[in-house]
C-alpha positions in Angstrom: 103.8 -34.0 19.9 101.1 -31.4 20.3 99.1 -32.8 17.4 99.2 -36.2 19.0 97.8 -34.9 22.3 94.9 -33.1 20.5 94.0 -36.2 18.6 94.1 -38.3 21.8 91.8 -35.8 23.6 89.3 -35.8 20.8 89.2 -39.6 20.8 88.6 -39.7 24.5 85.7 -37.1 24.2 84.2 -39.1 21.4 84.2 -42.3 23.4 82.6 -40.5 26.4 80.0 -39.0 24.1 79.1 -42.4 22.6 78.8 -43.8 26.1 76.5 -41.0 27.1 74.3 -41.3 24.0 73.9 -45.1 24.2 70.4 -46.3 25.1 70.3 -48.0 28.4 69.9 -51.8 28.4 67.4 -51.7 31.2 64.8 -49.1 32.4 63.2 -49.5 35.8 59.5 -49.0 36.2 57.5 -49.5 39.4 54.0 -50.8 40.1 52.1 -50.3 43.4 48.7 -51.8 44.0 47.0 -54.3 46.3 47.9 -57.7 45.1 45.2 -59.6 47.0 42.1 -57.7 45.7 39.6 -58.1 42.9 41.3 -55.6 40.7 44.9 -56.3 41.9 44.8 -60.0 41.1 43.8 -59.4 37.5 46.1 -56.3 37.2 49.2 -58.2 38.4 49.0 -60.8 35.6 48.1 -58.2 33.0 51.0 -56.0 33.9 53.5 -58.8 33.9 52.2 -60.0 30.6 52.5 -56.6 29.1 56.1 -56.2 30.3 56.9 -59.6 28.8 55.3 -58.7 25.5 57.3 -55.5 25.3 60.6 -57.0 26.2 60.0 -59.8 23.6 59.5 -57.1 20.9 62.8 -55.2 20.3 61.0 -52.8 18.0 59.1 -51.2 20.9 62.1 -49.9 22.9 64.9 -50.4 20.4 66.5 -53.2 22.4 66.0 -51.6 25.8 64.3 -53.9 28.4 61.8 -52.9 31.1 62.5 -54.1 34.6 59.3 -54.2 36.6 59.5 -53.6 40.4 56.1 -54.3 42.0 55.1 -53.4 45.5 52.0 -54.3 47.5 50.2 -51.3 49.0 47.7 -53.6 50.9 45.0 -50.9 50.5 46.9 -48.7 53.0 48.0 -45.1 52.4 50.9 -45.5 54.7 52.1 -48.8 53.1 51.7 -47.4 49.7 53.8 -44.3 50.5 56.6 -46.4 51.9 56.5 -48.6 48.8 56.7 -45.4 46.6 59.9 -44.3 48.4 61.4 -47.8 47.9 60.6 -47.7 44.2 62.1 -44.3 43.7 65.1 -45.2 45.6 65.7 -48.0 43.1 65.6 -45.6 40.2 62.1 -46.1 38.7 61.4 -43.6 36.0 57.6 -44.2 36.1 55.2 -45.9 38.5 52.1 -47.9 37.5 49.2 -47.4 39.9 48.2 -47.1 42.5 44.9 -48.9 42.5 43.3 -46.9 45.4 42.4 -43.2 45.0 43.3 -42.6 48.6 46.8 -43.9 48.1 47.0 -42.0 44.8 46.5 -38.7 46.5 49.5 -39.2 48.8 51.7 -40.8 46.1 51.0 -38.0 43.6 52.7 -35.4 45.8 55.7 -37.7 46.3 55.9 -38.3 42.5 55.6 -34.5 41.9 58.5 -33.8 44.3 60.8 -36.3 42.5 59.4 -35.6 39.0 58.4 -39.3 38.4 55.2 -39.8 36.4 52.4 -41.8 38.1 50.1 -43.6 35.7 47.1 -45.3 37.4 44.8 -47.9 35.8 42.2 -47.9 38.6 42.2 -44.6 40.6 39.0 -42.9 39.4 38.6 -40.1 41.9 38.0 -37.0 39.7 39.9 -34.7 42.2 43.1 -36.4 41.1 43.1 -34.1 38.1 44.1 -31.1 40.1 46.7 -28.7 38.7 48.9 -29.2 41.8 49.6 -32.8 40.8 50.7 -32.6 37.2 52.6 -35.9 37.3 49.5 -38.0 37.8 47.9 -39.7 34.7 45.2 -42.3 34.5 44.3 -44.7 31.8 40.8 -45.5 33.1 37.8 -43.2 32.8 37.5 -40.6 35.6 34.5 -40.6 38.0 33.5 -37.4 36.3 32.2 -39.5 33.4 30.7 -42.2 35.6 28.9 -39.7 37.9 27.5 -37.9 34.8 26.2 -41.2 33.6 24.6 -41.9 37.0 23.0 -38.5 37.1 21.6 -39.0 33.6 20.3 -42.4 34.7 18.5 -41.0 37.7 17.1 -38.2 35.7 15.9 -40.6 33.0 13.8 -42.5 35.5 12.7 -39.2 37.2 13.7 -40.1 40.7 13.9 -36.8 42.5 15.6 -38.0 45.6 18.2 -40.8 46.2 20.2 -42.3 49.0 23.9 -42.6 48.5 26.0 -45.5 50.0 29.7 -45.1 49.7 33.0 -46.1 51.1 34.2 -43.4 53.6 37.5 -42.6 51.8 38.6 -40.1 49.2 37.2 -42.3 46.4 33.8 -42.6 47.9 33.4 -39.1 49.4 34.6 -37.3 46.3 32.5 -39.4 43.9 29.3 -38.9 45.8 30.0 -35.2 46.2 30.4 -34.9 42.5 27.1 -36.8 41.9 25.3 -34.4 44.3 26.5 -31.4 42.3 25.4 -33.0 39.0 22.0 -33.9 40.4 21.5 -30.4 41.8 21.9 -29.0 38.3 19.0 -31.2 37.2 16.9 -30.2 40.2 17.4 -33.6 41.9 19.2 -34.3 45.1 20.9 -36.8 47.4 18.6 -36.7 50.4 20.6 -39.1 52.7 24.2 -40.4 52.7 25.4 -43.7 54.2 29.2 -43.6 54.7 30.5 -47.2 55.2 33.9 -47.6 57.0 36.6 -49.1 54.7 36.5 -52.4 56.6 32.8 -52.2 57.5 31.5 -55.2 59.4 28.2 -57.1 58.8 26.5 -55.4 61.8 27.7 -52.0 60.8 26.2 -52.3 57.3 23.0 -53.8 58.7 22.5 -50.9 61.2 23.2 -48.2 58.6 20.8 -49.8 56.0 18.1 -50.3 58.6 18.2 -46.6 59.6 17.8 -45.5 56.0 14.4 -47.3 55.9 13.0 -44.6 58.1 13.1 -41.9 55.4 11.0 -41.7 52.2 13.4 -42.3 49.2 13.9 -45.8 48.0 16.5 -45.3 45.3 20.0 -46.4 46.5 23.2 -45.5 44.7 26.1 -47.7 45.8 29.6 -46.4 45.2 31.8 -49.0 46.9 34.8 -51.1 46.1 34.7 -54.5 44.3 36.1 -56.2 47.3 33.5 -55.1 49.9 30.5 -53.9 47.9 28.9 -57.3 47.3 28.4 -57.7 51.1 25.7 -55.0 51.0 23.1 -56.9 48.9 22.6 -60.1 51.0 22.2 -57.8 54.0 19.7 -55.6 52.1 17.8 -58.8 51.1 17.7 -59.9 54.7 16.2 -56.5 55.6 13.5 -56.9 52.9 15.1 -54.1 50.9 15.3 -56.0 47.6 11.6 -55.8 47.0 9.6 -54.0 44.3 9.5 -50.6 46.0 13.3 -50.3 46.2 15.8 -49.4 43.4 19.5 -50.2 43.5 22.0 -48.5 41.2 25.8 -49.2 41.3 28.9 -47.7 39.7 31.3 -49.9 37.8 32.6 -51.7 40.8 29.8 -54.3 40.6 30.7 -55.4 37.1 34.4 -55.5 38.1 33.5 -57.9 40.9 31.1 -60.0 38.8 33.3 -60.2 35.8 36.3 -61.4 37.9 34.4 -64.1 39.6 34.1 -67.6 38.3 31.1 -68.2 36.0 28.1 -67.6 38.3 25.2 -70.0 38.4 21.5 -68.8 38.2 21.1 -69.0 42.0 24.3 -66.9 42.6 22.6 -63.8 41.2 19.3 -64.0 43.1 20.4 -61.5 45.7 21.2 -59.0 42.9 17.7 -59.2 41.2 16.8 -55.8 39.7 20.2 -54.1 40.2 21.3 -51.7 37.5 25.0 -50.8 37.1 27.8 -49.6 34.7 30.6 -51.4 32.9 33.3 -49.6 31.1 32.7 -49.9 27.3 35.7 -51.1 25.4 35.2 -51.6 21.6 35.8 -55.0 20.2 39.0 -55.5 18.2 41.2 -58.3 17.0 43.8 -57.2 19.6 41.3 -57.5 22.4 40.0 -60.9 21.2 43.6 -62.2 21.1 44.3 -61.2 24.6 41.0 -62.8 25.9 42.1 -66.0 24.2 45.5 -65.8 25.9 43.7 -65.4 29.3 41.7 -68.5 28.6 45.0 -70.2 27.9 46.3 -69.0 31.3 43.2 -70.7 32.8 44.0 -74.0 31.2 47.6 -73.8 32.3 46.6 -72.9 35.9 48.3 -69.6 35.9 45.1 -67.8 36.9 41.9 -69.0 38.6 39.9 -65.8 38.1 38.3 -64.1 35.1 39.4 -61.0 33.2 37.7 -57.7 34.0 38.0 -54.2 32.4 40.7 -53.1 34.9 42.9 -55.9 33.6 42.7 -54.4 30.1 43.5 -50.9 31.4 46.5 -52.3 33.4 47.9 -54.0 30.3 47.5 -50.8 28.2 49.1 -48.7 31.0 52.4 -50.6 30.6 52.3 -49.9 26.8 51.5 -46.2 27.4 54.6 -45.9 29.6 56.7 -48.0 27.1 55.8 -45.8 24.2 56.6 -42.6 26.2 60.0 -44.0 27.4 60.9 -44.9 23.8 60.1 -41.3 22.6 62.0 -40.0 25.6 65.1 -42.1 24.8 64.9 -41.1 21.2 65.2 -37.4 22.3 67.4 -37.7 25.4 69.4 -40.9 25.0 70.0 -41.5 28.7 68.4 -41.6 32.1 69.9 -39.7 35.0 69.0 -38.7 38.6 70.3 -35.8 40.7 70.2 -34.8 44.3 67.7 -32.3 45.6 68.9 -29.5 47.8 65.9 -29.9 50.1 66.5 -33.6 50.5 70.3 -33.1 50.8 69.8 -31.3 54.0 68.1 -34.3 55.5 70.9 -36.8 54.8 71.8 -36.9 58.5 68.4 -38.0 59.7 67.5 -41.6 60.4 64.9 -41.5 57.6 67.7 -41.4 55.0 65.7 -39.3 52.6 68.9 -37.9 51.2 69.3 -41.1 49.2 66.3 -40.2 47.1 67.1 -38.6 43.7 65.1 -36.4 41.4 64.6 -37.8 37.9 66.2 -35.3 35.6 64.1 -36.3 32.6 60.8 -36.2 34.4 59.5 -33.1 32.6 60.4 -34.5 29.2 58.8 -37.9 30.0 55.8 -36.0 31.2 55.5 -34.3 27.8 55.8 -37.6 26.0 53.0 -39.1 28.1 50.8 -36.1 27.4 51.3 -36.7 23.6 50.2 -40.4 23.8 48.1 -41.4 20.9 47.8 -45.1 20.1 45.2 -47.9 20.1 45.3 -50.5 22.8 43.1 -53.3 24.1 40.6 -50.7 25.5 40.5 -48.7 22.3 42.1 -45.3 21.3 44.1 -43.8 24.1 44.6 -40.0 24.3 44.9 -37.7 27.3 43.2 -34.3 27.7 44.7 -31.3 29.4 43.7 -32.7 32.8 45.6 -35.9 32.0 42.4 -38.0 31.8 41.2 -40.1 28.9 39.5 -37.9 26.3 36.1 -39.6 26.4 34.3 -42.1 28.6 31.7 -44.6 27.7 29.8 -47.3 29.7 27.4 -50.2 29.2 24.3 -50.0 31.3 23.7 -53.5 32.7 20.8 -55.0 34.6 20.6 -58.2 36.6 17.3 -59.8 35.9 16.0 -63.4 36.3 19.5 -64.5 37.2 21.0 -63.1 34.0 23.2 -60.1 33.5 22.0 -58.3 30.4 22.8 -55.0 28.7 19.9 -52.5 28.5 21.8 -49.6 26.9 24.8 -47.5 26.7 26.1 -44.2 28.0 28.8 -42.0 26.5 30.0 -38.5 27.1 28.9 -37.8 23.5 25.5 -39.3 23.2 24.2 -39.8 26.7 21.9 -42.8 27.3 21.0 -44.8 24.2 20.0 -48.3 23.2 22.4 -48.5 20.3 26.2 -48.5 20.4 27.4 -44.8 20.3 28.7 -43.9 16.9 31.4 -41.6 18.2 33.0 -42.6 21.5 36.3 -40.9 21.4 35.8 -37.8 19.3 36.3 -34.3 20.5 32.7 -33.3 19.7 30.8 -31.8 22.6 28.0 -33.8 24.0 24.7 -33.3 22.2 22.2 -33.0 25.1 19.3 -32.5 22.8 19.3 -36.2 21.8 16.5 -38.3 23.3 17.7 -40.4 26.2 16.5 -44.0 25.9 17.1 -47.4 27.5 15.5 -50.9 27.0 13.1 -52.2 29.6 14.7 -53.2 32.9 13.9 -55.8 35.4 13.4 -54.4 38.9 13.8 -55.9 42.4 11.0 -58.4 42.9 11.2 -59.4 39.2 8.6 -56.7 38.0 9.0 -54.8 34.8 7.2 -51.6 35.9 9.4 -48.8 37.1 9.2 -48.4 40.9 8.0 -45.1 42.2 11.3 -44.8 44.2 9.6 -43.1 47.2 7.2 -44.0 50.0 5.5 -42.5 53.0 7.3 -44.1 56.0 6.9 -44.2 59.7 3.2 -43.7 60.6 4.2 -42.4 64.0 5.6 -39.3 62.3 2.9 -38.2 59.8 3.5 -35.4 57.3 3.3 -32.0 59.0 1.1 -29.9 56.7 0.9 -26.2 57.3 -2.5 -24.6 56.9 -3.2 -20.8 57.0 -5.4 -19.8 59.9 -7.4 -17.1 58.1 -9.2 -14.3 59.8 -11.2 -13.4 56.7 -12.7 -15.3 53.7 -12.8 -18.3 56.0 -14.8 -20.2 53.4 -11.5 -21.1 51.7 -9.6 -22.5 54.7 -9.3 -21.9 58.4 -9.4 -23.5 61.9 -12.8 -23.2 63.7 -12.3 -21.7 67.1 -14.8 -24.0 68.9 -14.0 -27.4 67.4 -10.4 -26.7 66.2 -11.2 -28.5 63.0 -9.5 -27.5 59.8 -12.1 -27.0 57.1 -12.8 -25.1 53.9 -12.9 -25.3 50.1 -9.1 -25.9 49.8 -9.2 -28.7 52.5 -12.0 -30.5 50.6 -9.9 -30.3 47.4 -6.9 -31.7 49.2 -8.8 -34.6 50.8 -10.4 -35.5 47.5 -7.1 -35.5 45.6 -5.4 -37.5 48.4 -8.0 -40.3 48.0 -6.7 -40.7 44.4 -3.1 -41.1 45.4 -2.3 -44.9 45.1 -0.8 -45.2 48.6 -1.5 -44.2 52.2 -0.3 -40.8 53.3 -0.5 -40.2 57.0 -0.6 -36.5 57.8 -1.6 -33.9 60.3 -2.7 -30.3 59.7 -0.8 -27.6 61.7 -2.5 -24.2 61.8 -0.2 -21.3 60.8 -1.2 -17.9 62.1 -3.0 -16.5 65.1 -6.5 -16.2 63.5 -6.6 -12.5 64.3 -5.2 -11.4 60.9 -4.4 -13.4 57.8 -0.9 -14.9 58.0 1.9 -14.1 55.5 1.7 -16.7 52.7 5.3 -16.1 51.8 6.4 -17.1 55.3 4.2 -20.2 55.1 6.0 -21.2 51.9 9.4 -20.5 53.5 8.5 -22.8 56.4 8.0 -25.6 53.9 11.4 -24.9 52.2 13.1 -24.8 55.6 11.6 -28.2 56.6 9.5 -26.8 59.3 6.5 -28.2 57.4 6.5 -31.1 54.9 3.8 -29.3 52.8 1.4 -26.4 52.9 -2.3 -26.6 51.9 -4.6 -23.7 51.4 -5.3 -20.8 49.0 -1.6 -20.5 48.1 -0.9 -18.6 44.9 1.7 -20.0 42.5 4.0 -17.1 41.9 7.7 -17.1 40.6 9.5 -16.3 43.9 7.7 -19.2 45.6 8.4 -21.8 42.9 12.1 -21.2 43.3 12.1 -22.7 46.8 9.2 -25.3 46.8 7.4 -27.6 44.3 3.8 -26.8 43.6 1.1 -29.2 42.4 -1.0 -28.6 39.3 -3.3 -25.6 40.0 -6.7 -26.6 41.3 -8.2 -23.2 40.8 -7.3 -20.5 38.2 -7.1 -17.0 39.5 -5.6 -13.6 38.9 -5.5 -10.1 40.3 -8.5 -7.8 39.6 -9.5 -4.2 40.5 -12.6 -3.4 42.6 -14.0 0.2 42.8 -17.3 1.8 43.9 -20.1 1.8 41.4 -23.4 3.8 41.2 -26.6 3.2 39.2 -26.8 5.3 36.1 -29.9 4.4 34.1 -31.2 7.5 32.3 -29.8 8.7 29.0 -31.4 10.4 26.0 -29.6 8.1 23.5 -29.4 4.9 25.6 -31.6 3.1 23.0 -28.6 3.3 20.5 -26.1 1.5 22.9 -27.2 -2.1 22.4 -25.8 -2.2 18.7 -22.5 -1.0 17.4 -22.5 1.5 14.6 -21.6 -1.2 12.1 -24.5 -3.3 13.3 -26.9 -0.4 13.0 -25.8 0.3 9.4 -26.1 -3.3 8.2 -29.5 -3.7 9.8 -30.8 -0.5 8.2 -29.5 -1.6 4.8 -31.2 -4.9 5.1 -34.5 -3.2 6.0 -34.4 -1.3 2.7 -32.9 -4.3 0.7 -35.6 -6.7 1.8 -38.3 -4.1 1.1 -37.1 -3.7 -2.5 -36.9 -7.5 -3.1 -40.4 -8.1 -1.7 -41.8 -5.2 -3.9 -40.2 -6.7 -7.0 -41.6 -10.2 -6.2 -45.1 -9.0 -5.4 -45.6 -6.1 -7.9 -47.0 -8.3 -10.7 -49.3 -10.4 -8.6 -50.4 -8.3 -5.6 -52.7 -5.2 -6.0 -51.3 -3.9 -2.6 -48.0 -3.3 -4.4 -49.4 -1.5 -7.4 -50.7 2.0 -7.9 -49.2 5.4 -8.4 -45.4 5.6 -8.3 -45.4 7.6 -5.1 -47.5 5.0 -3.3 -45.3 2.2 -4.5 -42.1 4.0 -3.4 -43.6 4.5 0.1 -44.6 0.8 0.2 -41.1 -0.3 -0.9 -39.4 1.7 1.8 -41.8 1.1 4.7 -42.8 -2.5 4.1 -39.9 -4.0 6.0 -40.2 -1.6 8.9 -43.9 -2.5 9.3 -42.9 -6.1 10.1 -41.5 -4.8 13.4 -45.0 -3.9 14.6 -48.2 -5.8 14.8 -50.1 -3.1 12.9 -51.6 -3.8 9.4 -49.2 -4.6 6.7 -49.5 -5.7 3.0 -49.8 -9.5 2.6 -47.5 -11.4 0.3 -49.0 -13.6 -2.3 -46.1 -15.0 -4.4 -44.3 -18.1 -3.3 -40.9 -16.5 -3.6 -42.0 -13.5 -1.6 -43.3 -15.7 1.2 -40.0 -17.6 1.4 -38.0 -14.3 1.6 -40.5 -13.0 4.2 -40.1 -16.1 6.3 -36.3 -15.8 6.5 -36.5 -12.1 7.1 -39.0 -12.5 10.0 -36.7 -15.1 11.6 -33.7 -12.7 11.3 -35.8 -9.9 12.7 -37.0 -12.0 15.6 -33.4 -12.8 16.7 -32.2 -9.2 16.3 -35.1 -7.7 18.2 -34.8 -10.3 21.0 -31.0 -9.6 21.4 -31.6 -5.8 21.2 -34.3 -6.0 24.0 -32.0 -8.1 26.2 -29.0 -5.8 25.7 -31.1 -2.7 26.3 -32.6 -4.2 29.5 -29.1 -5.0 30.8 -27.8 -1.5 30.0 -30.8 0.1 31.7 -30.3 -2.0 34.9 -26.5 -2.4 35.0 -24.5 -0.5 37.6 -22.1 2.0 36.2 -18.6 3.0 37.5 -18.3 6.1 39.7 -14.6 6.4 39.3 -12.2 7.4 36.5 -10.3 4.2 37.0 -11.0 1.8 34.1 -8.1 -0.6 34.4 -4.6 -1.2 35.8 -3.0 1.5 33.6 -5.4 4.2 34.9 -5.0 2.9 38.4 -1.2 3.3 38.3 -1.4 6.7 36.8 -4.0 8.0 39.3 -1.6 8.3 42.2 -4.4 7.4 44.6 -4.4 5.0 47.5 -4.8 1.3 46.7 -6.0 -1.4 49.1 -4.8 -5.0 49.3 -5.5 -8.0 51.5 -3.2 -8.7 54.4 -0.9 -11.6 53.6 -1.5 -11.5 49.9 1.2 -11.6 47.3 -0.5 -8.5 45.7 1.6 -6.3 48.0 4.9 -7.4 46.5 3.5 -7.6 43.0 2.3 -4.0 43.0 5.6 -2.8 44.3 8.1 -4.9 42.5 6.3 -5.6 39.2 4.2 -2.4 38.7 6.5 0.0 40.5 3.8 1.5 42.7 5.2 3.2 45.8 4.5 1.5 49.1 3.2 4.7 50.5 0.1 4.3 48.2 -0.7 0.8 49.5 -3.1 0.2 52.4 -3.5 -3.2 54.0 -7.0 -4.4 54.7 -7.9 -7.3 56.9 -11.6 -8.1 56.4 -14.4 -7.7 53.8 -15.9 -5.1 56.2 -12.6 -3.1 55.9 -12.9 -3.5 52.1 -16.3 -1.9 52.2 -15.5 0.9 54.6 -12.3 1.9 52.7 -14.0 2.0 49.3 -17.0 4.0 50.6 -14.8 6.5 52.4 -12.6 7.0 49.2 -9.1 8.4 49.1 -10.2 11.8 50.2 -11.6 10.5 53.5 -8.8 8.2 54.5 -10.0 5.3 52.4 -8.8 3.9 49.0 -9.7 4.5 45.4 -9.6 0.8 44.5 -8.7 -2.6 45.9 -6.5 -5.1 44.2 -7.0 -8.7 45.1 -7.4 -12.2 43.7 -10.6 -13.0 41.8 -12.0 -15.7 44.1 -11.9 -13.4 47.2 -13.4 -10.5 45.2 -16.3 -12.7 43.8 -17.1 -13.7 47.4 -16.9 -10.1 48.6 -19.2 -8.8 45.8 -21.7 -11.6 46.4 -22.5 -9.9 49.7 -22.6 -6.3 48.6 -24.0 -4.4 45.7 -22.2 -1.1 45.8 -18.9 -2.2 44.2 -17.8 -3.8 41.0 -14.8 -5.2 39.0 -13.3 -2.9 36.4 -11.2 -4.1 33.5 -9.8 -7.6 33.2 -7.6 -9.8 35.3 -4.1 -8.4 34.8 -2.2 -11.5 36.1 -2.8 -15.2 35.4 -1.9 -17.7 38.1 -3.5 -20.4 40.2 -3.8 -21.9 43.6 -1.8 -25.1 44.4 -0.4 -27.1 47.3 3.2 -26.5 48.2 5.7 -29.4 48.9 9.4 -29.5 49.5 11.7 -29.4 46.5 11.9 -32.8 44.9 9.0 -34.3 46.7 7.4 -37.1 44.6 4.1 -36.5 46.4 3.8 -33.2 44.5 3.7 -35.1 41.2 1.3 -37.7 42.5 -1.0 -35.0 43.9 -0.9 -33.1 40.5 -2.0 -36.2 38.7 -4.8 -36.6 41.2 -5.9 -33.0 40.8 -6.0 -33.5 37.0 -8.2 -36.6 37.5 -10.5 -34.6 39.8 -10.9 -32.0 37.1 -11.6 -34.6 34.4 -14.3 -36.2 36.6 -15.9 -32.8 37.4 -15.3 -33.2 41.1 -13.4 -29.9 41.4 -16.4 -28.0 40.1 -18.7 -29.9 42.5 -16.5 -28.9 45.4 -16.5 -25.3 44.3 -20.3 -25.3 43.9 -20.7 -26.8 47.3 -18.9 -23.9 49.0 -19.7 -20.9 46.8 -22.4 -21.5 44.2 -25.3 -20.3 46.4 -23.5 -17.0 47.0 -21.4 -16.4 43.8 -23.1 -18.3 40.9 -26.0 -15.9 40.6 -24.0 -12.7 41.1 -20.7 -13.2 39.5 -21.7 -11.5 36.2 -23.7 -8.6 37.8 -20.7 -6.7 39.1 -18.8 -6.2 35.9 -18.6 -2.9 34.1 -21.0 -2.0 31.2 -21.6 -4.9 28.9 -20.1 -5.0 25.5 -22.3 -3.8 22.6 -23.7 -6.3 20.1 -21.7 -6.3 16.9 -22.0 -7.7 13.4 -19.7 -10.7 14.3 -22.5 -12.2 16.3 -25.1 -12.1 13.5 -23.3 -12.1 10.2 -24.4 -15.7 9.6 -28.1 -14.8 9.7 -27.5 -11.8 7.5 -25.7 -14.0 5.0 -28.5 -16.5 4.9 -31.1 -13.8 4.4 -29.1 -12.2 1.6 -28.5 -15.5 -0.2 -32.3 -16.4 -0.1 -33.3 -12.9 -1.3 -30.9 -12.9 -4.2 -31.9 -16.4 -5.2 -35.6 -15.5 -5.1 -34.9 -12.3 -7.2 -32.8 -14.3 -9.7 -35.6 -16.9 -10.1 -38.2 -14.2 -10.6 -36.0 -12.5 -13.2 -35.4 -15.7 -15.1 -39.1 -16.5 -15.2 -39.9 -12.9 -16.4 -37.4 -13.1 -19.2 -38.9 -16.4 -20.4 -42.4 -14.9 -20.4 -41.1 -11.8 -22.2 -39.6 -13.9 -25.0 -42.7 -15.9 -25.3 -44.9 -12.8 -25.3 -43.0 -11.2 -28.2 -42.8 -14.4 -30.3 -45.5 -14.8 -33.0 -45.7 -18.3 -34.4 -47.5 -17.0 -37.6 -44.8 -14.4 -38.1 -41.3 -15.6 -36.9 -39.7 -12.4 -38.2 -41.3 -10.6 -35.3 -38.6 -11.7 -32.9 -36.0 -10.7 -35.4 -37.6 -7.3 -35.7 -37.3 -6.8 -31.9 -33.5 -7.5 -32.1 -33.2 -4.9 -34.9 -34.9 -2.2 -33.0 -32.0 -2.0 -30.5 -31.1 -3.2 -27.0 -32.3 -0.1 -25.2 -35.7 -0.4 -26.9 -35.9 -4.0 -25.8 -35.1 -3.1 -22.2 -37.8 -0.5 -22.2 -40.3 -3.0 -23.6 -39.1 -5.5 -20.9 -39.8 -3.1 -18.1 -43.2 -2.3 -19.6 -43.8 -6.0 -19.8 -43.0 -6.7 -16.1 -45.0 -3.7 -15.0 -48.1 -5.4 -16.4 -50.0 -7.7 -14.0 -49.2 -11.3 -14.5 -52.9 -12.2 -14.8 -53.1 -10.0 -17.9 -50.1 -11.7 -19.5 -51.5 -15.1 -18.9 -54.8 -14.1 -20.7 -52.8 -13.0 -23.7 -50.9 -16.3 -23.8 -54.2 -18.1 -23.6 -55.6 -16.1 -26.6 -52.6 -16.9 -28.7 -53.1 -20.6 -28.0 -56.8 -20.4 -29.0 -56.0 -18.6 -32.3 -53.4 -21.0 -33.6 -54.6 -22.9 -36.8 -55.6 -26.5 -36.4 -53.6 -29.1 -38.3 -55.9 -31.5 -40.3 
């Protein structure tokens, strides 16, 4: 009897176990989206088609069927939340959707609480990837990809400032906030934001757009929904905002709206002329082509009256993602169960009846299966990263031009902007930012092919406020005259000349900065520009690193740098001053050539010129002193040979150049003013520990302290050129300074009016003066181009000469330290020519003498005489050769003539 009971118990347990492990016949999944919307209408058909395809194929879920429960959120967070509770109450194990990012934020927390995965095909808000909502997945690219593409597009066309138009909800605000962060990394910015109410009326849109025309940027980025975004462009066209000076960029909502519409005629796209947007890039495949064919079949059967867009493809794939995850889940678990939550159980007595809600026991396992998704759908390979987003995003860049939508390039998270299809769209390789970004030519509003500037000067009633330093010293550069209150100076003339070359009108007004009693702080002036007190600053403003961090400077219109000025005294007498014009090397080479040329001339003249003959002592003296005698106009031996005269001509030319240079250098040394201080440059100035003067308001103060480490106690501020002179003359022992550090243009102007001071050493900084504009101002670029053109045309130099040449041009080289000595590098070419000519003449003389020697020793009546010379030995022949060339050439010629007369006549 006991054995029977045990067997019966085991049978009952086996039956129960088989029941528990049996796959369910039906699994409930939910779908929440807005049925009557551009995306929702396409998604509804795509989702229902996917469910039908899965249920028709028993291999997908092993015989289990999907039961779709769809709810309409009607674009409402409240309605969507209620619909979510209804789906969960009916036992849905996963929810497709929602379509709206705002609804997705609320539903994600509900799904988390009940451990039901939420898989959206259209909610693109990048903040939905937060760690606190781990049950949210999306099968469409996140806005993090799309905004990166938009930032690259703006950067590619170099539009520094843009205006953002967006729907005032989570989707719009978070997307534009992300775009602003990405642009800031590229030193670009969103200068103005237009937040449209979710159900914005025609008048609201018109008023908001009209206000934006009062600011300078003309590049608009529209991040709206497919249902309401198209209303913006007819209104913009009515406001004359679809003309050439405007730029319109859109996110992928525009293509979703256009792709879903019935085929548009040429006139239907006129109001979108020049718009550039994005469309999700889905690779072509047989599977995708088959689905598109089915959609056309739906059209023929009257099932749909709208076109397929990318979101329809993502919706179809979403159902398959969930189906594959459920299949893996059932393979591991075998059943689906729900249990009560203690938190919800305490609320059973309330009218909300939340106690009926159950937690999905297999939620965590299904979450893992979704995370492991790896299959290819209509939109291509589908995989999720750690944030539950698609691994990679890619877009087509489209352009509406001449009533046609055409593709001008691609963008992918791997390759950036390109004109060819990205080779790797879904790999894990990090983006290669070094690749050149490129797009095909676009058509812009107004039908033009030239890229708009994207920025204009607007509202003549509010001209640009340009800060101008009201200087108290060196007013030649820039200041306000006290009697006429006119702003004038060298810098103002440069600014006005450059402004004439800017290809548009720029209304402006100068605003003096400072009290005119002392020079203002130029750092404060630049800060005023950065803080939007001034739109720009014009003057003698040095371009230094701490200023470039907060404003944009133009191309420098004047190169400058810091120099050192010290007192100088005249020091003209010196016993050896005559040696200073030439370097030691120059003296040695010159002396060597005096001797070398003398030897060559003696050799060339010895046989033909009686002045170069005589006792050996006399000839040696002539050889040494001949070249030196050419320096003076006293009597010197004449040259008779042709070769000697050629060498003499080259030598005299060399001598003329050398003596002229020597005379000029010696004159400069005897008249130049010499330094009366031990300071010879910046190193000796730092080491001297003496007081240093600087100009009030100059960046030299901060540079000396921060860059050179000079204690502030050593620095003395000086306001005027008169203060410069007084401080230098008094010196550090009498309350003055040992040196003044200031920029070269000021110092040149100061030295042009006094002769007791001079510059020592070289410029120890290199910078320039430019005009300061607010960060991202396109006017800074246009003014830079204008300044370059002024330089190329020579106008900058003309303006400089107008203000300073009378004072500076004649004196700018007379206040430097002792001039450099003349060295061999300046004359080596002349020495080389002289040496080559001398050697050539000597070689020709030697060759001619050898020929004569051979002829002299050859006897035609006794040919053995030549052989006899060769037998006597080489040394004997050399001695005879020297004896031969020591003879006068006239005597040799007589011997040759006698030989010719004694030759026997042939009869």
